[in-house]
VOPAGU-2260 file (C-alpha; in pm, 1 decimal, decimal comma):
REM VOPAGU-2260
SITE   aa  ch    i         X         Y         Z
SITE  MET   A    0   15964,7    -900,8   17376,3
SITE  ASP   A    1   16011,1    -581,4   17576,2
SITE  GLU   A    2   15853,3    -269,7   17432,8
SITE  PHE   A    3   16153,1     -52,8   17524,6
SITE  THR   A    4   16436,1     -35,4   17773,2
SITE  ALA   A    5   16402,5     224,9   18045,8
SITE  ASP   A    6   16689,5     468,2   18104,4
SITE  SER   A    7   16846,1     397,7   17766,5
SITE  PHE   A    8   16888,4     585,1   17441,3
SITE  ALA   A    9   16710,2     461,5   17130,6
SITE  ASN   A   10   16548,4     620,9   16829,4
SITE  ARG   A   11   16181,5     535,6   16882,8
SITE  ASP   A   12   16057,8     767,4   16607,9
SITE  GLU   A   13   16085,0     719,6   16233,3
SITE  PRO   A   14   16384,8     514,2   16117,0
SITE  ILE   A   15   16696,5     694,0   15996,9
SITE  PRO   A   16   16643,0     748,7   15622,0
SITE  VAL   A   17   16883,3     612,4   15365,4
SITE  VAL   A   18   17070,6     876,6   15167,9
SITE  GLN   A   19   16963,1     919,3   14804,2
SITE  LEU   A   20   17261,8    1030,6   14596,1
SITE  ASP   A   21   17118,9     973,6   14248,1
SITE  LEU   A   22   16911,8    1268,6   14130,7
SITE  GLN   A   23   16721,7    1048,6   13888,6
SITE  ASP   A   24   16596,2     845,8   14183,9
SITE  ASP   A   25   16464,8    1163,1   14345,5
SITE  LEU   A   26   16292,4    1273,2   14025,8
SITE  SER   A   27   16128,5     934,9   13974,6
SITE  GLU   A   28   16028,6     889,2   14336,9
SITE  GLU   A   29   15660,9     945,6   14269,4
SITE  ALA   A   30   15660,1     708,6   13971,9
SITE  ASP   A   31   15810,9     429,0   14180,7
SITE  GLY   A   32   15580,8     478,3   14477,7
SITE  ASN   A   33   15392,9     153,3   14434,4
SITE  SER   A   34   15707,1     -55,2   14398,1
SITE  ASP   A   35   15852,5     112,3   14707,9
SITE  GLU   A   36   15542,6      20,4   14903,1
SITE  ARG   A   37   15576,6    -342,0   14797,3
SITE  LYS   A   38   15945,6    -344,7   14890,4
SITE  ARG   A   39   15865,9    -184,4   15224,7
SITE  HIS   A   40   15599,5    -443,1   15290,4
SITE  ARG   A   41   15839,4    -727,2   15209,8
SITE  LEU   A   42   16105,1    -575,2   15435,2
SITE  LYS   A   43   15855,3    -544,7   15718,7
SITE  GLU   A   44   15754,7    -907,7   15675,3
SITE  HIS   A   45   16117,9   -1014,0   15667,9
SITE  GLY   A   46   16194,5    -809,8   15978,8
SITE  ARG   A   47   15891,0    -953,6   16156,1
SITE  ASN   A   48   16007,4   -1306,3   16077,6
SITE  ILE   A   49   16355,1   -1229,8   16210,9
SITE  LYS   A   50   16207,0   -1084,1   16528,5
SITE  GLU   A   51   15991,1   -1391,8   16580,3
SITE  SER   A   52   16290,5   -1618,0   16530,2
SITE  PHE   A   53   16494,5   -1425,6   16782,9
SITE  LYS   A   54   16200,2   -1421,2   17021,2
SITE  LYS   A   55   16165,9   -1798,0   17009,0
SITE  ALA   A   56   16537,9   -1842,5   17051,1
SITE  HIS   A   57   16535,6   -1597,7   17339,3
SITE  GLU   A   58   16255,0   -1789,1   17514,3
SITE  LYS   A   59   16446,5   -2115,0   17479,1
SITE  ALA   A   60   16772,1   -1963,6   17601,3
SITE  SER   A   61   16635,3   -1743,8   17880,7
SITE  ASP   A   62   16753,7   -1989,0   18147,3
SITE  ARG   A   63   17106,5   -2025,0   18008,2
SITE  GLY   A   64   17238,1   -1670,7   18057,2
SITE  SER   A   65   17413,1   -1437,4   17816,2
SITE  SER   A   66   17642,6   -1709,2   17679,6
SITE  MET   A   67   17353,8   -1856,0   17484,0
SITE  GLN   A   68   17291,3   -1517,0   17324,0
SITE  ASP   A   69   17655,1   -1503,6   17220,2
SITE  ARG   A   70   17618,7   -1847,1   17065,2
SITE  LEU   A   71   17312,4   -1731,4   16872,7
SITE  PHE   A   72   17505,8   -1439,9   16729,3
SITE  GLU   A   73   17794,4   -1671,7   16651,5
SITE  LYS   A   74   17565,4   -1903,1   16453,8
SITE  LEU   A   75   17412,4   -1605,6   16275,4
SITE  LEU   A   76   17751,9   -1465,7   16172,9
SITE  GLN   A   77   17871,3   -1807,9   16060,5
SITE  GLN   A   78   17589,6   -1801,9   15806,5
SITE  VAL   A   79   17684,1   -1451,3   15693,3
SITE  ILE   A   80   18063,4   -1499,8   15691,2
SITE  PRO   A   81   18136,1   -1855,8   15569,8
SITE  THR   A   82   18481,2   -2005,2   15613,5
SITE  GLU   A   83   18692,2   -2143,3   15326,1
SITE  ASP   A   84   18621,9   -2502,8   15227,9
SITE  GLN   A   85   18993,0   -2592,1   15213,2
SITE  ALA   A   86   19083,1   -2431,1   15546,7
SITE  SER   A   87   19257,1   -2639,4   15808,0
SITE  HIS   A   88   19105,0   -2735,2   16141,8
SITE  ARG   A   89   19311,8   -2470,4   16319,4
SITE  GLU   A   90   19199,6   -2198,6   16078,7
SITE  GLN   A   91   18836,0   -2303,0   16124,5
SITE  ALA   A   92   18870,5   -2290,5   16503,0
SITE  SER   A   93   19034,4   -1947,6   16485,5
SITE  SER   A   94   18763,5   -1820,7   16250,6
SITE  SER   A   95   18490,4   -1954,3   16478,6
SITE  GLN   A   96   18648,7   -1784,1   16779,1
SITE  SER   A   97   18682,3   -1460,0   16581,7
SITE  ASP   A   98   18316,8   -1479,1   16480,1
SITE  PHE   A   99   18222,7   -1536,9   16843,6
SITE  TYR   A  100   18408,7   -1226,1   16963,1
SITE  TYR   A  101   18280,5   -1025,4   16667,3
SITE  GLY   A  102   17921,8   -1121,4   16747,1
SITE  ARG   A  103   17963,7   -1033,7   17112,8
SITE  GLU   A  104   18120,3    -695,1   17038,5
SITE  LEU   A  105   17857,5    -621,8   16775,1
SITE  ARG   A  106   17581,9    -701,2   17024,9
SITE  ARG   A  107   17738,4    -475,9   17290,0
SITE  PHE   A  108   17793,3    -200,4   17035,0
SITE  ASN   A  109   17435,9    -221,7   16906,4
SITE  ALA   A  110   17302,0    -196,1   17262,7
SITE  ARG   A  111   17486,4     134,4   17319,5
SITE  ILE   A  112   17476,1     311,5   16981,8
SITE  GLY   A  113   17124,0     445,7   17029,2
SITE  VAL   A  114   17243,9     786,9   17150,2
SITE  VAL   A  115   17407,8     847,8   16811,4
SITE  PHE   A  116   17092,0     758,4   16622,4
SITE  LEU   A  117   16884,0     972,5   16857,2
SITE  PHE   A  118   17108,8    1271,0   16788,8
SITE  GLN   A  119   17098,4    1196,7   16415,2
SITE  ALA   A  120   16718,4    1181,1   16413,9
SITE  LYS   A  121   16693,1    1512,8   16599,2
SITE  ALA   A  122   16940,7    1675,4   16361,3
SITE  ILE   A  123   16737,5    1552,8   16063,0
SITE  ARG   A  124   16416,9    1692,5   16211,6
SITE  LEU   A  125   16594,3    2021,0   16282,2
SITE  LEU   A  126   16739,8    2063,7   15932,1
SITE  SER   A  127   16428,9    1939,5   15750,4
SITE  TRP   A  128   16214,5    2217,3   15902,9
SITE  GLN   A  129   15968,7    1982,1   16072,8
SITE  HIS   A  130   15951,3    2237,0   16355,4
SITE  PRO   A  131   16030,0    2579,9   16202,7
SITE  THR   A  132   16069,3    2743,8   16543,8
SITE  HIS   A  133   16347,9    2500,1   16630,3
SITE  THR   A  134   16520,8    2565,7   16298,4
SITE  PHE   A  135   16501,1    2942,8   16342,2
SITE  SER   A  136   16642,6    2908,6   16692,7
SITE  PHE   A  137   16931,2    2705,4   16553,3
SITE  LEU   A  138   16994,6    2973,2   16288,3
SITE  ALA   A  139   16997,0    3242,9   16555,8
SITE  ILE   A  140   17259,1    3055,0   16757,8
SITE  TYR   A  141   17459,4    2986,6   16442,3
SITE  THR   A  142   17446,9    3357,6   16354,5
SITE  PHE   A  143   17586,7    3458,9   16692,9
SITE  ILE   A  144   17869,1    3204,9   16661,7
SITE  CYS   A  145   17959,3    3317,0   16308,2
SITE  LEU   A  146   17962,9    3684,5   16400,0
SITE  ASP   A  147   18154,8    3619,6   16722,6
SITE  PRO   A  148   18357,1    3295,3   16689,3
SITE  TYR   A  149   18484,1    3326,8   17048,8
SITE  LEU   A  150   18142,0    3203,3   17158,3
SITE  LEU   A  151   18253,8    2856,2   17050,5
SITE  THR   A  152   18438,6    2833,3   17383,0
SITE  VAL   A  153   18106,4    2882,9   17563,9
SITE  LEU   A  154   17914,1    2627,2   17356,8
SITE  PRO   A  155   18047,9    2307,4   17525,8
SITE  PHE   A  156   17961,1    2437,0   17872,4
SITE  VAL   A  157   17614,3    2543,3   17757,6
SITE  LEU   A  158   17558,4    2192,8   17622,7
SITE  ILE   A  159   17671,8    2042,9   17953,2
SITE  LEU   A  160   17434,0    2269,5   18145,7
SITE  LEU   A  161   17128,4    2236,1   17921,9
SITE  GLY   A  162   17183,7    1881,0   17801,7
SITE  LEU   A  163   17317,3    1703,5   18109,8
SITE  LEU   A  164   17295,6    1888,3   18441,1
SITE  ILE   A  165   16953,4    2055,1   18420,9
SITE  PRO   A  166   16769,4    1746,9   18282,5
SITE  SER   A  167   16936,8    1531,6   18548,0
SITE  PHE   A  168   16830,4    1774,0   18822,4
SITE  ILE   A  169   16471,8    1783,8   18693,5
SITE  ALA   A  170   16465,4    1403,2   18686,3
SITE  ARG   A  171   16592,2    1398,7   19046,8
SITE  HIS   A  172   16349,8    1672,1   19157,6
SITE  PRO   A  173   16041,0    1625,9   18940,7
SITE  ALA   A  174   15755,8    1874,0   18938,8
SITE  PRO   A  175   15438,3    1773,2   19125,4
SITE  PRO   A  176   15189,8    1588,1   18905,1
SITE  SER   A  177   14909,1    1802,1   18769,3
SITE  THR   A  178   14574,4    1699,0   18918,8
SITE  ILE   A  179   14239,6    1866,9   18964,1
SITE  SER   A  180   14313,1    1947,4   19327,9
SITE  THR   A  181   14653,1    2097,2   19253,7
SITE  ASN   A  182   14672,0    2473,0   19265,8
SITE  ILE   A  183   14766,5    2605,2   18924,6
SITE  ASN   A  184   14985,4    2877,1   19073,7
SITE  THR   A  185   15199,2    2635,2   19277,3
SITE  PRO   A  186   15559,6    2720,3   19189,6
SITE  TYR   A  187   15819,6    2461,4   19106,9
SITE  SER   A  188   16033,5    2406,5   19414,1
SITE  THR   A  189   16406,3    2357,9   19368,3
SITE  THR   A  190   16465,8    2290,4   19736,2
SITE  GLY   A  191   16398,1    1995,5   19954,6
SITE  PRO   A  192   16502,0    1634,5   19940,5
SITE  PRO   A  193   16512,8    1450,6   19607,3
SITE  LEU   A  194   16189,4    1281,5   19509,3
SITE  ALA   A  195   16321,7    1035,1   19251,4
SITE  PRO   A  196   16635,0     827,8   19205,7
SITE  ALA   A  197   16920,7     962,6   18997,7
SITE  ARG   A  198   16891,6     885,3   18630,9
SITE  THR   A  199   17148,8     647,7   18486,6
SITE  ILE   A  200   17204,2     552,1   18125,7
SITE  LYS   A  201   17185,1     180,1   18058,8
SITE  PRO   A  202   17235,1     -20,9   17742,8
SITE  VAL   A  203   16919,5    -148,2   17580,4
SITE  LYS   A  204   16820,2    -503,8   17661,3
SITE  ASP   A  205   16914,0    -772,2   17415,4
SITE  LEU   A  206   16640,9    -872,2   17171,8
SITE  SER   A  207   16415,3    -587,7   17283,9
SITE  LYS   A  208   16238,7    -356,5   17042,9
SITE  ASP   A  209   16495,3     -84,7   17113,2
SITE  PHE   A  210   16767,2    -336,6   17029,1
SITE  PHE   A  211   16610,8    -402,1   16690,3
SITE  ARG   A  212   16552,0     -31,0   16636,5
SITE  ASN   A  213   16923,0      26,5   16686,2
SITE  MET   A  214   17000,3    -260,9   16450,5
SITE  ARG   A  215   16767,3    -112,3   16190,4
SITE  ASP   A  216   16928,3     231,5   16214,1
SITE  LEU   A  217   17275,7      76,2   16214,7
SITE  GLN   A  218   17197,6    -104,5   15889,8
SITE  ASN   A  219   17068,5     218,5   15736,6
SITE  CYS   A  220   17384,7     404,7   15842,8
SITE  MET   A  221   17604,2     132,4   15695,8
SITE  GLU   A  222   17407,9     157,4   15372,4
SITE  ASP   A  223   17449,7     536,5   15382,3
SITE  PHE   A  224   17825,0     501,9   15423,0
SITE  SER   A  225   17845,7     250,0   15138,5
SITE  ARG   A  226   17648,1     475,0   14904,4
SITE  VAL   A  227   17844,4     786,6   14996,5
SITE  HIS   A  228   18172,4     597,1   14960,6
SITE  ASP   A  229   18079,8     460,7   14616,2
SITE  LYS   A  230   17952,6     800,6   14502,3
SITE  ILE   A  231   18271,3     976,1   14614,2
SITE  ILE   A  232   18485,3     713,4   14442,1
SITE  THR   A  233   18279,0     749,5   14123,8
SITE  LEU   A  234   18310,1    1128,5   14124,5
SITE  LEU   A  235   18670,0    1173,7   14240,1
SITE  THR   A  236   18862,7     876,4   14104,6
SITE  PRO   A  237   18840,5     938,4   13725,4
SITE  PRO   A  238   18939,3    1308,0   13742,8
SITE  THR   A  239   19218,6    1256,7   13997,1
SITE  ASN   A  240   19391,0     928,4   13905,4
SITE  PHE   A  241   19529,9    1068,5   13575,0
SITE  SER   A  242   19345,4     812,7   13365,5
SITE  ASN   A  243   19238,9    1124,3   13173,5
SITE  GLU   A  244   19561,7    1321,8   13190,5
SITE  PRO   A  245   19433,0    1650,1   13040,8
SITE  LEU   A  246   19144,0    1662,9   13290,2
SITE  SER   A  247   19363,7    1570,4   13588,1
SITE  SER   A  248   19624,6    1825,4   13479,2
SITE  THR   A  249   19356,8    2094,5   13458,5
SITE  LEU   A  250   19236,5    2013,6   13810,2
SITE  PHE   A  251   19595,8    2020,3   13933,2
SITE  LEU   A  252   19653,4    2364,9   13782,2
SITE  PHE   A  253   19331,6    2503,8   13930,4
SITE  ALA   A  254   19407,1    2352,5   14272,7
SITE  PHE   A  255   19764,1    2482,8   14268,2
SITE  THR   A  256   19648,6    2830,9   14164,5
SITE  LEU   A  257   19380,4    2829,8   14433,1
SITE  CYS   A  258   19635,1    2724,2   14696,6
SITE  LEU   A  259   19865,9    3009,1   14602,3
SITE  THR   A  260   19579,5    3259,0   14597,6
SITE  LEU   A  261   19446,0    3154,6   14938,5
SITE  PHE   A  262   19795,8    3141,7   15084,3
SITE  ILE   A  263   19845,5    3505,2   14988,0
SITE  ALA   A  264   19497,1    3655,2   15021,6
SITE  SER   A  265   19310,7    3432,0   15268,3
SITE  HIS   A  266   19334,3    3696,5   15541,4
SITE  LEU   A  267   19148,4    3941,0   15316,1
SITE  LEU   A  268   18837,4    3723,7   15281,7
SITE  PRO   A  269   18534,8    3791,6   15507,8
SITE  TRP   A  270   18526,4    3442,5   15657,6
SITE  ARG   A  271   18249,0    3524,5   15905,9
SITE  LEU   A  272   18009,6    3630,3   15632,8
SITE  ILE   A  273   18117,4    3336,6   15415,3
SITE  PHE   A  274   18040,8    3078,2   15684,6
SITE  LEU   A  275   17720,4    3260,7   15775,1
SITE  SER   A  276   17601,4    3251,8   15413,2
SITE  LEU   A  277   17700,6    2887,3   15368,7
SITE  GLY   A  278   17518,9    2785,9   15686,2
SITE  TYR   A  279   17202,4    2970,8   15586,5
SITE  ALA   A  280   17215,8    2820,4   15236,9
SITE  ALA   A  281   17267,2    2464,9   15366,3
SITE  THR   A  282   16982,5    2501,8   15614,6
SITE  ALA   A  283   16751,6    2650,7   15351,8
SITE  LEU   A  284   16820,2    2358,0   15117,7
SITE  GLY   A  285   16666,9    2126,9   15376,7
SITE  HIS   A  286   16324,9    2290,8   15337,5
SITE  PRO   A  287   16091,7    2067,9   15130,6
SITE  THR   A  288   15962,6    2357,4   14919,2
SITE  ILE   A  289   16311,8    2473,0   14825,5
SITE  GLN   A  290   16414,3    2115,0   14750,1
SITE  ARG   A  291   16124,3    2073,1   14508,4
SITE  LEU   A  292   16210,6    2407,9   14349,3
SITE  PHE   A  293   16572,4    2303,2   14295,2
SITE  LEU   A  294   16472,8    1963,2   14157,1
SITE  ASN   A  295   16232,3    2119,8   13908,4
SITE  THR   A  296   16491,1    2381,4   13808,1
SITE  HIS   A  297   16750,9    2112,7   13750,9
SITE  LYS   A  298   16508,0    1899,9   13551,6
SITE  ASN   A  299   16380,0    2181,5   13330,0
SITE  TYR   A  300   16683,8    2404,7   13278,8
SITE  ILE   A  301   17010,3    2243,3   13389,4
SITE  ALA   A  302   16974,9    1878,6   13284,4
SITE  PRO   A  303   16907,3    1955,9   12912,3
SITE  LYS   A  304   17227,4    2165,0   12894,6
SITE  GLU   A  305   17457,8    1935,6   13092,6
SITE  GLU   A  306   17579,4    1747,4   12786,5
SITE  ALA   A  307   17655,8    2066,5   12591,6
SITE  ALA   A  308   17839,5    2219,0   12888,1
SITE  SER   A  309   18040,8    1901,1   12941,6
SITE  SER   A  310   18133,2    1890,9   12572,8
SITE  TRP   A  311   18244,7    2255,7   12580,8
SITE  VAL   A  312   18463,6    2192,9   12887,1
SITE  GLU   A  313   18623,6    1887,3   12724,6
SITE  LYS   A  314   18701,2    2080,4   12406,5
SITE  TRP   A  315   18846,7    2368,0   12606,2
SITE  ILE   A  316   19070,3    2126,6   12798,4
SITE  GLU   A  317   19186,9    1963,7   12475,3
SITE  ARG   A  318   19278,9    2302,3   12328,5
SITE  ASP   A  319   19437,9    2446,0   12640,2
SITE  ILE   A  320   19623,3    2149,0   12790,6
SITE  ILE   A  321   19905,2    2009,6   12572,9
SITE  LEU   A  322   20080,7    1718,5   12738,5
SITE  ASP   A  323   20324,5    1630,2   12457,0
SITE  SER   A  324   20686,7    1693,4   12550,1
SITE  ALA   A  325   20894,0    1941,2   12349,7
SITE  PRO   A  326   21011,6    1776,3   12024,7
SITE  GLN   A  327   21377,8    1694,0   11985,4
SITE  THR   A  328   21568,6    1905,3   11735,3
SITE  ARG   A  329   21864,1    1803,1   11524,6
SITE  GLU   A  330   22074,9    2001,6   11277,5
SITE  VAL   A  331   22120,1    1861,8   10926,6
SITE  GLU   A  332   22399,6    1962,9   10686,5
SITE  ILE   A  333   22336,4    1947,7   10312,0
SITE  PHE   A  334   22624,6    2016,9   10070,3
SITE  GLU   A  335   22566,8    2153,0    9721,0
SITE  LEU   A  336   22816,7    1990,2    9480,0
SITE  GLN   A  337   22899,5    2161,1    9152,4
SITE  HIS   A  338   23136,7    2063,7    8872,7
SITE  LEU   A  339   23307,7    2257,4    8596,4
SITE  SER   A  340   23156,1    2199,2    8253,9
SITE  SER   A  341   23345,4    2174,8    7927,2
SITE  ALA   A  342   23239,2    2533,0    7858,5
SITE  GLY   A  343   23426,1    2644,7    8171,2
SITE  GLU   A  344   23112,0    2721,4    8378,7
SITE  TRP   A  345   23016,4    2581,5    8720,3
SITE  GLU   A  346   22697,8    2376,6    8704,3
SITE  SER   A  347   22488,5    2232,0    8985,7
SITE  TRP   A  348   22548,6    1861,6    9016,3
SITE  LEU   A  349   22410,4    1705,3    9338,2
SITE  PHE   A  350   22281,8    1788,4    9685,7
SITE  SER   A  351   22446,4    1544,0    9924,5
SITE  SER   A  352   22500,4    1490,1   10297,1
SITE  SER   A  353   22874,6    1445,4   10232,6
SITE  PRO   A  354   23115,7    1716,2   10105,0
SITE  HIS   A  355   23281,2    1457,9    9875,2
SITE  ASP   A  356   23626,2    1602,6    9941,8
SITE  PRO   A  357   23926,8    1490,8    9732,9
SITE  LEU   A  358   24063,2    1248,4    9995,3
SITE  SER   A  359   23732,8    1083,4   10090,0
SITE  SER   A  360   23704,9     708,1   10029,9
SITE  PRO   A  361   23420,7     727,6    9769,9
SITE  ARG   A  362   23615,5     997,0    9581,6
SITE  ILE   A  363   23934,5     791,5    9576,2
SITE  ARG   A  364   23745,3     481,1    9460,9
SITE  GLY   A  365   23582,9     687,0    9188,0
SITE  GLU   A  366   23227,8     633,3    9317,1
SITE  ARG   A  367   22946,8     874,4    9253,3
SITE  PRO   A  368   22834,2    1054,8    9571,0
SITE  LEU   A  369   22489,7     985,4    9712,8
SITE  GLY   A  370   22240,3    1268,3    9675,1
SITE  THR   A  371   21954,9    1421,6    9479,7
SITE  ARG   A  372   21954,8    1624,2    9162,7
SITE  PHE   A  373   21715,3    1888,1    9293,3
SITE  PHE   A  374   21712,0    2059,5    9629,1
SITE  GLU   A  375   21335,8    2006,0    9671,0
SITE  ASP   A  376   21392,5    1629,3    9675,6
SITE  VAL   A  377   21598,0    1639,7    9993,7
SITE  LYS   A  378   21400,0    1446,3   10258,6
SITE  ALA   A  379   21429,4    1428,3   10634,7
SITE  PRO   A  380   21565,0    1109,1   10798,0
SITE  GLU   A  381   21316,6     830,2   10867,4
SITE  GLY   A  382   21095,2     914,8   11163,8
SITE  TRP   A  383   21173,8    1287,5   11146,1
SITE  GLU   A  384   21020,3    1587,6   10975,4
SITE  TRP   A  385   21135,9    1936,0   10887,6
SITE  SER   A  386   21046,1    2193,2   11151,0
SITE  GLU   A  387   21056,2    2474,4   10893,7
SITE  LYS   A  388   21099,9    2512,9   10520,7
SITE  LYS   A  389   21357,6    2788,9   10524,7
SITE  TRP   A  390   21722,8    2683,5   10502,5
SITE  ALA   A  391   22013,3    2874,9   10654,8
SITE  LEU   A  392   22321,2    2929,2   10438,7
SITE  ASP   A  393   22641,8    2851,8   10626,5
SITE  LEU   A  394   22902,3    3120,1   10555,4
SITE  TRP   A  395   23154,9    2972,6   10799,5
SITE  SER   A  396   23299,1    2718,0   10558,0
SITE  ARG   A  397   23640,1    2715,7   10724,9
SITE  GLU   A  398   23487,2    2565,1   11040,8
SITE  TRP   A  399   23347,2    2248,8   10883,9
SITE  VAL   A  400   23661,3    2212,0   10667,3
SITE  GLU   A  401   23882,4    2222,3   10975,9
SITE  GLU   A  402   23647,3    1997,5   11175,2
SITE  ARG   A  403   23669,4    1727,9   10907,0
SITE  ILE   A  404   24046,8    1787,4   10853,2
SITE  ILE   A  405   23990,2    1826,9   10479,4
SITE  THR   A  406   24299,1    1902,1   10269,3
SITE  GLY   A  407   24351,4    1977,7    9903,4
SITE  VAL   A  408   24080,6    2246,0    9893,4
SITE  GLU   A  409   24064,4    2622,3    9864,5
SITE  ILE   A  410   23811,6    2840,3   10054,7
SITE  GLU   A  411   23666,0    3167,2    9934,8
SITE  THR   A  412   23716,7    3456,4   10173,0
SITE  GLU   A  413   23432,7    3667,9   10032,5
SITE  GLY   A  414   23087,4    3615,4    9887,2
SITE  GLU   A  415   22918,2    3281,3    9954,3
SITE  ARG   A  416   23239,7    3116,0   10081,1
SITE  TRP   A  417   23253,4    2831,0    9828,4
SITE  VAL   A  418   23508,6    2553,7    9878,3
SITE  TYR   A  419   23704,3    2451,4    9564,4
SITE  ASP   A  420   23919,8    2151,0    9488,4
SITE  LEU   A  421   24277,5    2246,9    9419,7
SITE  ARG   A  422   24368,5    2181,3    9054,0
SITE  TYR   A  423   24708,9    2052,8    8958,8
SITE  GLU   A  424   24837,0    2080,0    8605,9
SITE  GLY   A  425   24816,5    1756,6    8407,0
SITE  VAL   A  426   24607,8    1573,0    8670,1
SITE  GLY   A  427   24246,3    1469,9    8621,7
SITE  ASP   A  428   24175,5    1622,6    8282,2
SITE  ASP   A  429   24002,0    1311,7    8155,0
SITE  ASP   A  430   23720,2    1283,7    8405,5
SITE  SER   A  431   23523,1    1601,1    8444,8
SITE  ASP   A  432   23302,6    1454,9    8718,4
SITE  PHE   A  433   23572,8    1381,3    8969,9
SITE  ASP   A  434   23903,3    1529,3    8862,0
SITE  THR   A  435   23790,4    1877,6    8777,6
SITE  PRO   A  436   23761,7    2124,9    9062,2
SITE  GLY   A  437   23439,3    2072,6    9256,8
SITE  LYS   A  438   23245,0    2356,4    9407,6
SITE  LYS   A  439   23083,3    2278,8    9746,1
SITE  GLY   A  440   22849,4    2468,5    9966,8
SITE  LYS   A  441   22666,5    2387,2   10287,0
SITE  GLY   A  442   22320,6    2457,4   10417,2
SITE  LYS   A  443   22173,5    2384,8   10761,0
SITE  GLN   A  444   21827,5    2274,0   10851,4
SITE  ARG   A  445   21668,1    2183,2   11184,7
SITE  ALA   A  446   21453,3    1871,9   11203,4
C-alpha cells in the first residue's frame, strides 16, 4: 500500500475530531478515558483489518484495471444497502446498477475531497490556539476587515496570490539546497529557467493511505453532520412546532418584536464593533484554558440553577400568554311576575323567562308559568355561566312588548315601567292567579 500520493491533497496529521454537543460528555471526558482508549483500540484494529482486506483484494485485482475496483465497491455497498427480498428481477438489476454508480462516484469523490479536510484541519489548529502567533495574525486580519469592510474585495486576490501563484512559482523555481559548501549569503534568484516541473494537483490513488485518511475524515464529517442535525432538531423542533403553544407563541412574539426593532433601528447599531467583538469572543472560546474555565463555571454555578430558571420561565409564560379565545356572550331576559292579593296588594309570584302575557298559550290553557320563587335561584343555561352578578333593570318595556306583539296590557310611563294586564269588569274574578291583573318586569343579564 502506498504511503501517500504525491501532488495530492490529504490530511496527513491528526484525524478530524468528531463534534461533542453534549456538555455532560465533555464534563465526564476524564472519567471515561479508559473506555475511550479501549474503543479507540478496537476501532484501530477494525480499520487495520479493513485495510488488509482491501490490500489483498487490490493485489488480486491489480491486473484487471479500475473496473475490478468498481466491482469491489459495488460488493461492499451491496452489503451495506441490501435490496428488498420481494423485489422483482428488474428492480434488483436497477438497484445493483445504482449501487455500482454510487460506489464509483463515492470512490472518485473520496479521492478528491482531501483539500476540504486539509483546510478543516488547518482551521481547527488556527482556532484552537495550537500556534498562538498564527491565531494572533488571524485576529489582526479579522480586525482590519471588521473596521474596514471594503477590504473584503481585496481578500480573494490576496488568497490567489499567497495561496496559489506564489507557492506554484516557488515549486517551479525552488531555492538551492542547503549544503556545507553553499554560501549562506547566496540570495534566492527569481530569474533564470525553471528548475522543476509545474505542480499539478492529482487525486489520491485508490486504496492508498491517503485514500483511507480521506475516508476516515469523511466518516467523521458525516458523523458531525448527523450529530449537529439531531441536536438542532432536538433544540428547535419542540419550541417551534407549536406542540407547546404558549412557548411557541412567546417565541413568535419575541421574533416579531425583534424584526420590527431591527427593521427600524438596524442602521443605528455599530455593526463593525459587534462583528469585531463576536469574532474575538468566538476565537477566545477556542483556547483550552478558557474552555476549561467555562466548563467549570457551568458545572459549579449555572447547572445547579438551570432547573429553577426553566421553571420560572415556564410560569411566566403561563401567566403572560393566554391562548383561550374570547368567551361568547349572550343576553338573558328574566321577567318578574306579580299578582294582586286578596288584600289588594301586588305580591311577588315567580321569576320566569316568559312574560306570561294574557294571550300566550300557557295562559290560555290555564297552566302555571315555569320559573323560580326566588331571584337567587335563577340559573344560567346548561354549559353557560354568569359573567357578572349584577343585573340590569330594563326600563324600555314598550320595546319588548312591541317586539312580541303583546296585546291586552298596559305599560307604565314613569317609575319602573311595569306592564299590567288590562282588567275587564266581571271577567276573571274567580282565579286570582291568572285572571287578576299581573305585574311584569324584565331584567337583563349577560352570560
